[in-house]
N, C-alpha and C positions, 0 to 999 in steps of 0.2 A: 504494500500500500504506500503510495507516495505521500510526502509530507503535507501537501495541500489538501488531499483527500482526508488525511488524518485530522488536520486542523478543522476541517469542515464538520467532521463527525463528532469531535470532542472540543469543548471550549478551552482554549489555551488562555492562561493568565500570566502576564509578565513574561511571556515566552516559554512557560512551562506547561507540559501536558498534564492532564489530570491523572492521579493514581487510581481513581475510582474508589477512594477510601474516604469514609465519613467518620468523624469523631463527634459523638453527641455531647450534650451539656454535662453528663455524668462521667465523661472520660472513657466511654466504651467505644471501641473501634469496630468499624464495619467495612467489608469489602464487597461491593456489589450487593449490599443488603444483608450479607451473612456476617454475623458477629465473629470477630477475630478473638479467639480465646487462648491461643498458644502464647505463653509468656516469652518464649525464646524469640518468636517472630516480632512480638511487640517491642522487646528490648532492642532488637536490631533497628526497628523503625525509630524508636526514641533516640538511640545513639547516633542516628544519621539524620535527625531532624534539624532543620534550620528555619529561622524566622527572617524573612526578607525585610528590607526597609519599607516596603509597602504593606507589611502585615500579613504576608502570605506564608503559610507553613509548607515547607518543601522538604521532601525526603531525597537525599543525595546518596546513592549507592554506586560505588565505582564510577563508571562513566554515564550512569543513568540518573535522571532526576525528574520528579513530578511533584505536583502540589496535592495537598489533601484538603478536603472540605472540613471545616471545624465550626461547630455550633457556638462554642465559647472559647475553650482552650484545651489542648490535648493533655495538659497536666492537671491532675486532680489530686489533692491531698486527702488521703483516706484516714490518717491518724496523726494526732499531735500528742507529744509527751513532754513533760517537764523533766529536766535533768538538774538535780541540785548538787552543788559542790559542797565545799566546807561551810558555806553560809548562804543565806537567802540572796545576798548580793551577787553570788556567783551562779545563780540559777539561769538556765537557758532552755530553749525549746528545740526538740527534734521533730521533724515532720517526715511522714512516710508517704511516698508517691504511689498512687494506684497503678496497677498493672505490672510495675517493675519491682515493687516493694523496696525501692531504694530509700535509704534514710539520709537526710541531710539536716544540717543545722539551719533553723529558721533565721533569716535576716529580718528582724522586726522593723528595720528602717524602711522596708519595702512594702509593708502592709497598707492596703487601701480597701475601701468599701466601694463596690460597684453597684450596678443596677440591682434593684430588688434586695438591697442590703446584703449582697453576697460578698464575702471576704476573700481577698486575693493577696498574693505576695509574689515575689520573683524567686525562681528556682534555677538550678543549674548555673551557679555563679552569676546570677542576675540576668541571664539570657532570655528566660521565658516567663510569662505570667502563669500562675497556677491558681486554681479555684479551690477553696476549702469545701470539702463535702460537709453535709450537715453534722455528722458525728465529729469530724475533725474541728469544725467551728465551735461546737459546744464544748469540746475538750479544752480549746484555747480560751473560750469566753469566760471560763471560771477564773481566769487570771487577768482579764481586762478590767480596768478601773475607769471611773469617770472623774475628770478634773472638776472639783467643786467651783473653781473660779470661772472657768470658761465653758464648761459642759462638754469639752472634747474627751474622747476616749483614748486611753493609752495602755501600753503593756510594758512592764518592767522586765528587762532581761539583762543579765550580768550587771545589775545595779544601775542600769541606765533606763530612763523613761523614754519610750518611743511612742509618739502620737500617731494614731491611725489616720491616714489621709482620706480625703473624700474623692480623690482622683488618682489615676495611675502615675507612677514615676515618669519623669521626663524622658528617660532612656528608652521607653517603648515607642515603636512606630505609631504614628498618628492613627492609622487604620485600626490598631488594636485598642486605642484609647476610647474610641467612639462606640 
């Protein structure tokens, strides 16, 4: 099949063909409507996922690349745990990502509240937005406090107060922010 015919058959975006993969708001992946359940395949996709400057999620494997359709974000946090050190001031939070069960330290400076009061943060060294699942949100919410002076909400991690933003960090592409 020549490239013009392929482009006519599938909608290209920013020069990328579609992977025919869709990620729903809960972080479940589907290929042509069938749910992808194999963790090893999902790990390969996550490890080769990139976010373009235009907000497009692209899987790049060897010399092939294609974009995926995403309802919200491919990364969903399924669990939040607090880790306490020697004192309360040294407490920090670990988050577990759905599908890969990868655990990483929460960067509380990246927390923000999106539409419908959904909580987000950045993961994978600040490269991707991640949505908190309801259970993960409730686990973290027990540690969120309200500032009596200004009514803003914050989280204390490693003895530092981090206010939760009402908008995504500036580092995200504009298409993701809207």
